[in-house]
C-alpha positions in Angstrom: -5.9 4.4 -3.2 -4.8 1.2 -4.5 -3.2 -0.4 -7.3 -2.2 2.1 -8.8 -2.7 2.9 -12.4 -1.3 6.4 -12.7 -2.1 8.8 -15.4 -3.0 12.3 -14.3 -5.7 10.8 -12.2 -5.2 8.4 -9.3 -6.7 6.0 -8.5 -9.7 4.4 -10.1 -12.1 1.6 -9.4 -12.2 -2.1 -10.3 -14.9 -4.6 -10.0 -12.6 -7.6 -9.3 -13.0 -7.3 -5.5 -15.9 -5.6 -3.7 -13.7 -3.3 -1.7 -11.0 -2.6 -4.2 -9.7 -0.1 -6.5 -8.0 -0.9 -9.8 -5.3 -3.5 -9.7 -6.4 -5.3 -6.5 -7.2 -8.9 -6.5 -9.0 -11.0 -4.0 -7.2 -11.8 -0.7 -5.3 -15.0 -1.2 -4.6 -14.7 -4.9 -1.0 -14.6 -6.1 -0.4 -11.1 -7.2 3.3 -11.2 -8.2 2.4 -10.0 -11.7 1.1 -6.7 -10.2 4.6 -5.5 -9.4 6.6 -4.2 -12.3 9.7 -2.2 -12.8 8.5 0.3 -15.4 11.9 0.8 -16.8 12.7 -1.6 -19.7 16.0 -2.4 -18.0 16.7 -2.9 -14.3 19.7 -1.7 -12.2 23.2 -1.6 -13.6 22.2 -1.8 -17.2 24.3 -0.2 -20.0 23.0 1.0 -23.3 25.0 2.0 -26.3 23.8 4.9 -28.5 25.3 5.2 -31.9 24.5 8.4 -33.9 25.6 9.4 -37.4 26.2 13.1 -37.3 26.2 14.9 -40.7 29.8 15.4 -41.9 31.3 13.8 -38.8 32.4 10.3 -38.1 30.2 7.9 -36.1 30.1 8.6 -32.4 29.5 5.9 -29.8 28.6 6.6 -26.3 28.1 4.3 -23.3 25.4 5.5 -20.9 24.8 3.8 -17.6 21.1 3.6 -16.6 20.7 3.3 -12.8 17.4 2.3 -11.2 17.1 2.9 -7.5 15.2 1.0 -4.9 13.0 2.7 -2.3 13.4 1.7 1.3 10.6 1.3 3.8 11.6 1.0 7.4 8.8 -0.9 9.2 8.6 -0.3 12.9 6.5 -2.0 15.6 5.7 0.3 18.5 2.7 -1.8 19.6 2.8 -3.3 23.0 2.3 -6.7 21.4 3.8 -8.8 18.6 2.7 -8.2 15.1 3.6 -10.1 11.9 4.4 -7.4 9.4 3.6 -8.1 5.8 4.6 -6.5 2.6 3.8 -7.1 -1.1 6.4 -7.0 -2.5 8.5 -8.0 0.4 7.1 -11.0 2.2 6.7 -11.0 6.0 8.5 -10.7 9.3 7.6 -11.2 13.0 8.2 -8.0 14.9 8.1 -7.8 18.7 7.6 -4.5 20.3 10.4 -2.1 19.3 11.7 -4.3 16.4 12.1 -3.0 12.8 12.2 -4.5 9.4 13.6 -3.0 6.2 11.7 -3.6 3.0 13.0 -2.6 -0.4 10.8 -2.1 -3.5 12.1 -1.5 -7.0 11.5 1.8 -8.8 8.3 1.7 -10.7 6.5 -0.6 -8.3 2.7 -0.2 -8.3 0.2 -1.8 -6.0 2.6 -1.9 -3.1 1.2 -2.7 0.4 2.5 -2.9 3.9 0.3 -4.0 6.8 0.3 -5.6 10.3 -1.1 -9.0 11.0 -2.2 -9.9 14.5 -2.6 -13.1 16.6 -0.9 -15.3 14.1 -0.4 -19.1 14.3 1.6 -20.5 11.4 1.5 -24.1 12.7 -1.6 -25.0 10.7 -3.4 -21.9 11.7 -3.6 -18.4 10.4 -3.7 -14.7 11.6 -6.8 -13.2 13.2 -6.4 -10.1 11.0 -4.5 -9.5 7.8 -3.9 -13.2 7.1 -2.3 -14.2 3.7 -3.2 -17.9 3.3 -1.6 -18.8 6.6 1.9 -17.9 5.3 4.6 -15.9 7.1 6.0 -14.8 3.8 3.0 -13.2 2.1 2.7 -13.7 -1.6 -0.8 -12.1 -1.8 -2.7 -9.3 -0.1 -4.1 -9.9 3.4 -7.6 -10.6 4.4 -9.7 -7.8 6.0 -9.8 -6.2 8.3 -6.4 -4.6 8.1 -5.0 -1.1 8.1 -3.0 -0.6 4.9 0.0 1.5 3.8 -0.3 1.6 0.0 2.1 3.1 -2.6 3.1 3.4 -6.2 6.6 4.5 -7.0 8.0 6.8 -9.8 4.7 7.4 -11.5 3.2 10.5 -13.1 5.9 13.3 -13.2 8.2 10.8 -11.4 6.2 11.1 -8.2 5.6 8.5 -5.5 1.9 8.2 -4.5 1.2 6.9 -1.0 -1.7 6.6 1.4 -3.2 4.9 4.4 -6.3 3.0 3.5 -9.2 1.8 5.6 -11.1 0.5 2.6 -10.2 -3.0 3.8 -11.1 -2.1 7.4 -8.8 -1.4 10.4 -6.8 -3.4 12.8 -3.9 -1.3 14.2 -3.0 2.4 14.2 -0.4 3.4 11.6 1.9 6.2 10.5 3.2 6.4 6.9 5.8 9.1 6.5 8.7 10.1 4.2 12.2 10.2 5.8 14.3 11.6 2.9 14.4 13.8 -0.2 13.1 16.9 1.5 9.5 15.6 1.6 8.0 16.2 5.1 4.2 15.6 4.8 3.5 12.3 6.6 0.1 10.8 7.4 -1.3 9.0 10.5 -4.3 7.1 11.5 -4.4 7.1 15.3 -7.8 6.5 16.9 -9.7 4.0 19.0 -11.5 2.6 15.9 -11.7 -0.9 17.3 -13.2 0.2 20.5 -15.7 2.5 18.9 -16.5 0.3 15.9 -20.2 0.0 15.0 -21.6 -3.3 16.1 -22.4 -4.4 12.6 -18.8 -3.8 11.5 -17.1 -5.5 14.4 -14.7 -8.3 13.7 -12.3 -10.3 15.9 -9.2 -8.1 16.3 -10.5 -5.3 14.1 -13.2 -3.2 12.5 -14.5 -4.1 9.0 -15.2 -1.7 6.3 -18.9 -1.8 5.3 -18.1 -3.2 1.8 -16.7 -6.3 3.5 -19.9 -6.8 5.4 -22.7 -5.7 3.1 -21.0 -6.2 -0.4 -23.3 -3.6 -2.1 -22.4 -1.0 -4.6 -23.3 1.7 -2.2 -20.3 0.8 -0.1 -18.1 -1.1 -2.6 -18.4 1.4 -5.4 -18.0 -1.2 -8.1 -20.0 1.0 -10.6 -17.6 3.9 -10.0 -20.4 6.1 -8.9 -20.6 6.4 -5.1 -20.2 8.9 -2.3 -19.5 8.9 1.4 -21.9 7.1 3.7 -22.5 7.2 7.5 -20.1 4.3 7.8 -17.3 5.9 5.8 -17.8 9.1 7.8 -17.2 7.0 11.0 -13.7 6.2 9.7 -13.1 9.6 8.1 -14.0 11.5 11.3 -11.4 9.6 13.2 -8.7 9.3 10.6 -9.2 12.3 8.2 -6.0 11.6 6.1 -7.0 8.0 5.4 -9.1 6.5 2.7 -12.5 5.8 4.1 -14.2 4.5 0.9 -12.9 3.8 -2.7 -13.5 7.2 -4.2 -12.0 9.2 -1.3 -9.0 10.4 -3.4 -8.7 14.1 -3.0 -8.1 14.2 0.7 -6.3 10.9 1.0 -3.6 10.5 -1.6 -0.2 12.1 -1.0 3.0 12.5 -3.1 6.7 12.8 -2.7 9.5 12.9 -5.3 10.6 9.6 -6.7 13.6 8.2 -4.8 12.2 9.2 -1.4 12.5 6.6 1.5 9.7 6.0 4.0 8.8 4.6 7.4 5.7 2.7 8.3 5.0 2.6 12.1 2.5 0.4 13.7 1.0 2.0 16.9 2.8 5.3 16.5 
């Protein structure tokens, strides 16, 4: 999935970044403009509607428009420290068992949550998922990193969400709804780092082939591509996750707008 231009089809490709789908930008770019509240007015706004009814006096009504936020409870179950990252949201160090609550406005598109590993913010960076060496991410992270992606209140007021390995893999992940009667969660739990093909291996993770080879066969910049042996490596181990940019039908999930979620590292 990814950055999430919703019509009745979701998502589509972009050629800005070899491994991306529409709306992504290169790791390290400021992407604050990607996140919009689709409603013209934000929370707590009042609008006055005046209607002239034939034969009746003018009627004035005050209508309160309320825009909700969606909560993401980010949980670190890994036996090591991770530096959780979210766009929108920033970043937070999470030791084993710690949690972090991230709120995103209704209508947010291109949302991402991921784990960073082996970070040093004193002039250094993270081994995986780094965002310009900053604790508070203002841009997407550098591959390889397992991604929780979402777009809120889109077509038919649905949330669209997925786990993506299009930027590679660093830690196992669960992404599940926790409210609103929506029960279908998704997981990627496999020894991908241990079984990673030699040509895709990276310190702390396993790269997607687009990151390594940068060809249309793997990056799908033309919009015309299919599964490969490398994408099947990821799909066989995490069947609910995106394994290449056009892997939509088996990898995109929906819940009603207003649902809250949890993202668990090492579930």
